[in-house]
Each structure stands twice: as C-alpha cells, then as structure tokens.
N, C-alpha and C positions, 0 to 999 in steps of 0.2 A: 521510361524514360523520352524523353520526344523521338520522334522517327525522325529518319536521314530523310533522303533523297531516293533511297534503293528500298531499305531494310528497315525490319524494328526485330531488336531482343524486348522482349516486353520485361525479363527478371536476371538482368546481366549478372548477376553476382552465382545462380543458379541452372537458369536455362540452357541447352546445349543446341540450340535451334532457332534460328531467326526466319521472319517472316517477311517474302520480298512484296515489295508495293510495287514491283512493276516488273517485267519479265527481266530476268538475270540471260547473260549469256556466257559460254563459256571460256574464262578468261577473265571477263569480271573480279574486283577487288569488294570483298565487305568484310570488316570486321576482324582483318590481318589470315582473313580466307580467302583462297583464290575459287571463283566457282567454276567446277568440272564438267559439268554440263545444261543445257537450260532449263531453268526453273521458270514457271509460271506462277502470275502476278496472284499474291496472295496464298501461295505454295510456299512449304519449310524446306530449307537446306540444313544442313549438317555443318555446323560448327567449330567438330571438332571429331574424331573417328571414334566411330562407337561400337563397341563389341557387340556380337549374337547375344541377346537377350538380355540386353545388360538396358537399365531403364533412357526415355527420352523422356524430358521437361519442355516444357513451355509455360508459360504462365506460375512457372518457381511449382509447378508440381509434374506428378506424372502425367503421362496422357496413352503410355504405351509400351513394349517393351520391343526393341531390333529384332524379327525375325529372321534377319540374316546381318553380317561387316557391315557397315553404313561410313563411309570414307566421308572425312570432313570435304566442303565442298559440293557433295551430291543433294540427292533429290528425295527428301525424304516425304511417304506418303504410305498409304496403305499395302503397297506391292514391296513393303519392306518394315514396315510397321501393324504390331496385332495388338491385342487387351493384354493377352498374355496372363500374369498371374492379378492381373485388376479385374477378372471374370469371376473369380475367387476369391476375392477382398472379402475381409469382413470390417466392417466398421465397430467399433467399441467406444470409440470415443463419445461420449452424450455429456452437453454442456458442459465442457469442460472447457471452451474460451466464451462464454457469456457477452456481450460487449455492454458496455455503460451505456446509458440512452446518450443519445445525441441531446446540444442544449435544443428547446421546443422553443417551435415560431407562430407566431400570433397574429392574430388580425391578418387572415387569409380567407377569400371567400369566394362564393360561385354564386352566379344567380341560378338558380333553378326553382321546379315544382317540388309543392309539399300534398303527398296526397292525405286523405280523412285519417288515415292512423299519422301523423306526422311523418312519415316515411318524406326522404330527399331522394329525388331524382332527376334524370339530367335533359329528359323526353319528354314528350306528352304523346305516347304513339296510341292508336286503336288497333283492340290484337284479338283477331277470331282464330280460334283454335281447332284443331280436331284429336280427337279422342284415340280416332285410328285411318288407319289408311283406308278403310270401306269411305269416311267421310271426307279426307283431306281434297279430295276431286271436287267437291261442291263446296267446301273453304275457298280453292281456288276462283270456281265459277263466280261464286257473290265477290269476289276480290275482284276480277276482270268486269263484272257490272258497275259497283262502286268506282273503278279508276275511268270510266267512261264519263261522270263527271267527275275526276279528279281535282282540273282545274276551277270547279266551282264551288267545289269542298274547299281549297284552299281561300281563294278569293274571301269566302262566308266564314271559314271557320278558320282564322290564322294562326290561334295557339296551340292548334292541332298540327303534328311535325308527320301524319301520315296513318294508312290505316296498312296497317302486315297481317299476313297468315303465319301460324306456327302449322306447319304440316308435318308427316313424317308417314313413314313407310312400317310401323309395326303395329302396337296397339291390342295384337288377340290373338297371336300366334304365340307367344311366350307363356311357359310354365307359369299361372297364374303365383299370385301372392313367392317368387321364386327372386332371388337378388337380381334380376335382369329388370325380372315385372316391376319388381323397387323403387330399382332405379330410374327405368320411363317415366313410373308415374311421377316420381321426388323433381325431377327434370321440369314435367311437363308443368305439374304445377306449379314450380316456382317460378319459371315464366309466365305463365299468365299473370301471377301475384308478384311482380316485377315492378318496384316502383316508379318506372318508366311508361308504367301501362297506365292509361287516363279513363280508359274503355274497355270492355272484352266480352266476350260469349263463345262459349264451347260447343261444337256442333257435334253428337256422337249419331254414329247411325241406327243403336238400339240393343243388337243382341249379345255385343263383342264382350270380348275378357273386360277391357280397359273400360268398364262404367265411370263415367263424371261420376257418381257417386263415390266412386272407391279411390278416384284421384283425389276428389278437393271435398270431401264430407258430404253425404248426402243433406245435413243440416246447411250447408252454404248454397247449394244449388235452388235454382227459382226459374221458372219454364221465362222465355222471354218476351211472353205473351203479360205476363204478371210484374216485370222485373222493372224494379226501379232505381237500378245500374248503381248503388252503392257500392262504395268499394267492400263493402263486407259479404258481399253475394256474389257469385258468378252463374252469369242467366246461361240457361242452356236451352238447345234447342235441339229434337230425336228428330230424325230421317223420318223414319219406320210409322211415326206416330203424329208428322205432319205432312205426309203422305207422297214425300218422292221429292226427285231433285228439284225441281225448277217452283214448287213450293216451297220447298227448302230454303235456296238461293233469297224467292221474293223476301221474306219471313225475316233471314238475316240483312239483307239490305236496306228493308222498312225502317230495323229494328236500329239500325247504326245511324240511317238519314236521321229517323224523328227524334230520337233518345240520344243515344252514344255520342255521336258529333257535339250537338248543343252541349252538353253536361261536361266533357271534357276540354271545350272552348273557355268554358267556364275560370280553368287551372289558369295562373299569372307567377309568371315566374319574380322567386323574392329572394332575398340574399342570404345564404346558407350560411355557414362556416367550414372551411375546408376539412376538417373534421368529422365530417358525414359523409367522404367520398370514399368510394372502394374502388380503387385500380388493380385493373384486372392484366397481365403483363403476358406476351406469348410471343415466340419466335417461327418463323416459314421462311425456308428457303435459305437460311443459315450458311456464312462461308467463313474463312478460316478468319475472314478481318471482324465478325461480329460482334464477338467476345470484349475486344477493348475498343471498341468502337460505341456501337450502336448500345447494347446491352449494357457497360458498362456507364454512361451516358442515363440510359431509364432508369438503370441500379441508381444511379445520385436523384436520379427526380423521384424515385421513391423513397428515400432518405429522407427526401425534402417535406415528400407527405403526409409521413409518417410523422415527421417531426412537428409538421402541421395537428395532431389527432387526429390523423388519417387511418386508413387502411389500404394495404398495397400489397399483390400474391402474385409469386410464380405459379407455373402448373408443369402439364408436360412430365409425366415421370419416369418413363425412358428416357426422356431427356435432362433427370440427373444420375444414371448409372456412371460408376466407375467417381461420382466427385459428390458424392451425399455426406462424407463426411464434414464439406462443408457448410452444409446444412445443421449435421447432430452438433456439432462440437457450439453453434450459438444457439441451440435450442435451449430458450426461457427456462424449459426442467427436462429431465431425462424423460421425462412420459410425453411430454411433446417429440421430443427425438426420438423416442421408441413407436410414437405413432406414425410417423414419418417412415422407420424401417419396417412396420406391420404393411403398410401400403408396399413398400417398394419387394417384400416378399408376396405380396400376393398378387402383383402384378408378374413377376418371374411364373407363378406358377400357372397365370392365364395367357402370357409367351408360349410355356412350355406346351398347354394344350393343345395351342394352336400354330403347332410347329415351331415356334417365332422365338427370337432369341435378341436379346440388347443392341446388340452387331446390327439385327437388323433394322434398327430404327435409320441409318444412314442412307440418306436418299442420293440422288442421283446428281441434284446441283449443291449437297453438298459435298462431297467426292470431288466433282469439278471444281467447286471453290475453296478445294484445300482443305478440309473438314478429314483424317483419316480415322480415327476412331474414338467413338461413343464417350468414352472419356473426354477429350478434348473438345467433343461438343458440346458433354454436357458443364464442363468447367466454365467455357463461355454462356451456357443456357444460364446458368444458375447466379451471374455475375446481373442479372436482369434486378434481381432481389437485394442488392445492393449491399447494405453493412451491419443495418440492426438487428436486434437481434427475432430468431424463429418462434413467435408468440401463438400460433394455432397451426393445426393441422382438419383440415375437412377433404373427404369425401368427394368421388362426384356432384354438383349439381346443387350440395349440401348450403343449406343457409348460413353467410358469413355472418355470424355475431359478435366477434370478437375484434378487438381492435391491433393497429402495428401490423407487421410484416407475418407473413402466413403462407401454406403452400398447399394445391388443390391437387387430387389424385385426379389426374384424367388422360388420357394419351395424348399422343405427338402428333394424332392428325388433328389439325387445325382448328377446319368445324367446327370439329365435334370436341374438342377441348373446348375452346371457344363460347360456343354453348353452353358448358354446365358452368365455365367463369359467369358466362352472364345470369343463369340461374341462380347462379352463389350469393348474388346480387348487385356483381360488379355494375356502374353506372359510367363508366369508362372503360377504353383499352388502350397497349401501346402495342402495337407487334412490331416486332423487329425482322429487318429481312438483310437477306447479301446479295441474292440474286434475285430481288424484286417480287413483288403480289400486288394482285390489284383486291385482294380481301377485303368484304367486308362483313358484318356477322347481325344479327338480327338484334334489335332495340337499344343498340346501344355504338355510339363511336367509336371506330378504332381506329387510332393514326399510326400513321407509318413514316419509323425511323428507319431509314438504310443502312447500311456497314460502311459503303465506298461511294467517292464521287463520280464513277462508271455510272453505277447504276442508276444514282440519282440524277446526271445526266440522258438517260436513254431512256428509263421508266417514269412515264406522266405520273401515276398514281405516287407517286414518295413524294410525300410531305417535310420531313426532318434531314439534313442531309450530316449522319454522324460521321462520313468519311471526313470531312474537315477533322477531324482528331488526328487520323494516319495521315494527311496531308499536311499535319502542322498548322493549321491555322486558326486552330480552333481546342481549346480543351476538355475532356470529357463532363467536367465541374460546368463550364457554357454550353455546351448542347445541353447536357443536362437540366440544366437551368431551362431553357428555349421549351424542353420536353416538358416540364413540370409547368409554364406559362400556358402551353400551351392547353394542358390537360383541363384548368381553370377555363380557358375558354370554352374548350367544346364542353365542358360541363355546365357554360351560360349561354350555349344554343350555337356556337361557331359552327361549322359542315367541317367535316373529312371529306376527300375527293370522295372515296368510297358512297357516301351519303349522298353526295350530289348528283352522282351517274345511275344512284339506283341500285347499287350493289350489297346485297342483304342477304347470307349464307346461313341457314340451320340445320344443324345436322345434332340428333341425339341419338348418343354412345348408347348402341344396342350390347349391351354384355350379356346376355341372357340366350338358353337355347328354345328353339322355333320347335312347336310341337305339329 
C-alpha cells in the first residue's frame, strides 16, 4: 500500500498496527483512529483494541503478543508487546511453498578480474595474513612500512587496489581441532584464498597451535624466499626462523615490493557474466522502516541477480528467529529447509550456553527505531532475500558453490557476520541500515542502503536512499533496480564511501573454548 503523509499500513487486510512516518500528536487522525498519545516516527500505533495475549500483526505476520490490553490509537512497543508463544513456536512447513523460477535475465555483465583458476573477482588486493595474534603486530608493522610508499605504489601499480592485512586475536588458545578451531582455520583459509586477492603471504610465529600447514595444507606452503607467488601456493614467513620482528618486517616488505605488486598489477579487468557474482546482504542499525524500504529493495535486487544466474544470500541466524517459516516454506527441498533449522537449533544452544536468548539481539538503536521484538526485526531482515527459492545453506565462512538464493549461519554482529560472508566467497556486499552505519569490510565493497530520508540526509556514509519508498517518491522495485545496477558498477571497480575513506573491518567469529 502506498504510504500516506503520516503513516503506512503494510498489510491492510491483516495488520492491526500502522507505522508512523512522522511524529504523531494526540488528536491526530489516521485510518479512522484518533491518536491518543505521542507516537515517534517509525514507531507503531494500534489500529484497533488489542486484548492481552492477543497477536499483533505487521507485514500480515505475527510479530508478537500483547503483554497487556492495548487501546486503539496508543503506542505499541516493547512495554506492551513481547514474543510470547512465538518463542516456542515450532516450524513444521518444509518446502510447502517453493516458488516457481522467475524469468531469466541474459546479457548482464561486469568488468572484473579472473585469477589463475578462472574465478571471478571484483577487486585486486595484496593480502598479508597472520596465523595467530602473536604474529599480528608484525603484519601491522609491515603494512605501516608499506604504507609509507602508498602513493608511489598506487602510481606505479595502478591495477592493484591496495595492500591489506588480515589479523585476528586468536590462533593458539583454542582447543586444537575443536569446532571453534576448525571454523577459525576455515575462515582464515578462505579469506587468504579469496578471488579478490591478487597476491598473498601468511606470517606465523612458529610455535602456535594454528600452524599454517594446518590451515592451508603443507603441500600448499612455500617459503617466501622461494615463492613464485602463483595462485596455487601460499607464501609463508615464520618469525622465529627469520630472526625476529624487524627482520621479518623487512622480508615481508621486500617480498611485496619485488614480487607481489608487479605480479598483481599484471591483472586486467575483463567482461564477466553477472551469473558469476556472489552478493552478500547484511543489516546493521535497523529500524521499523528497514523491512519494507531498504530490505525490500535489496530483496528485489537479489531477485534480479538470481534471474541473471547469480548468487545472493542472507545471514545473521539470530535475525531470523520468529520468521524462519518464511525460509523453510520456500526451501527447494525439505533437506535444505532442515539444514536451516539445524543452524537455528545449534545457535539456540550456543546462546543458552552464554546466558543469551533470541530476544537479546535487539540493540538500543533497534528499539529506539521502533522495533519491538526479534520476530519483527526478523521479518524485515529476511526481506533482503527477495522472493526466489532457498537453494542452499552454508555454515560460517564455508565456500559457496551453489547458485541462487541461500543462507549462511552467522552471528548478527556485523563485523563478524560480514567477515564470514566474505570468506564464503562474496565479491560484493549490500548493507542495510536505519540509524546509519560507517561499516566497511575487508576485501569487498559494501554498499550502504538506508531505510529513511532523515538518516540519508544526516549521514554522509549513505549511498542509496530507500527512504524514497516511505516518502512515496519511488517504489521498492525502482530502488531495487538502482541497487542492482550499483552492484554491477561496484563489481566493475566503482568505489563505495567506506572504501574511499579507508574503512575496512575484519572480525573472525571466535566460537571456541580457549585453554
């Protein structure tokens, strides 16, 4: 339903709340209801009396149950709305509403790089990684030395997008070969092996549990002094064997300048079908507008890419609680639906072990922005996945080999989730926000799509204003088309705001027990 100047009702036949599009005052009229108390922009107002323990509907879906009687015209939020029975609702409808494939789109391309294995990339970085926190500082020092000549490198090697570091704060304390250790190793391996990496080296201390040979396989490792820098090998430098901090820094700097930069600069952009793109989508600082503006538009862009034969996926397992039936119903097979439910069950156990619950996922900004329950947030979050069938499910940082729409098991914490999505092979990301974000991730561009015009005007980091949907000046299909075209432009070398200012965060989800 098109928004009015004051409010929007997302599903007029079922919804018993409206969303205020601007602050409402007592006495204002909307949808035959008189406003009884002040209502903040993007917050919910009851359209009818709602009895205690009765369901509250938004998007035509239950977002929770009234914890007390709610009068028509009053504010509906977490003071009178809770998950209730949704906390224990069991999803049983697996592959019951698998959508038919959408009409294919042909002849869409981007200008990207190909590595020696023929994989498509959107950037051409040199990546220096550390196996363990004990070698991270040496990597940072080497990057500082290299950055002293950043302008010269950019002038001499214009096809290289930059020299970046992959450091983390673990790598030794985790129980060897435990679930957490294997997940960390997989993530590091896949980031170092990412198609957006045109040159690489790994730095280890020498005595850590997270040996480079364990992460990459001994057959893949070559000593930096002997390395030919092919895509099939991982050049290694060991601090304890090299002779300490500065000798290692000097060895890294020399290798990058003498071998990696010239080799990476030989890469050239070429025409690549859009079918080879893998698009990651993410939420951060969502508000009550996000689900039907920014996320809905991203979902349309996702559908367009899938129609091109490409891949798009959502993540953030905790941001699907209460709305998982929307994924299981559209799963291509019951086994795929069950794989998603297995992720949810495992994550519930993980939360319980740390004294967490699904409801803990609502952040201060979410609540201030009008979101009241995790189900309400989840319904909006899943909208980023569009309307096509759920074709695959992957664990955190696993390599994505399937086409179409999928799901990756990650935390909702943006830096950790985006790092896992990148490790999976995403070459471009789209980041939805309501309150605003300055996020940028390692190796891939993250396009910022904002849910409302107020934040778009205030935050300089924003790139696409999906608030135009709520304002009535654009449809979600029109904004979604803009996002899709923006994705192809980014894949072809256009820069996001965060790339231009040098904002790049990496955070490997540390899931394990430290000894």
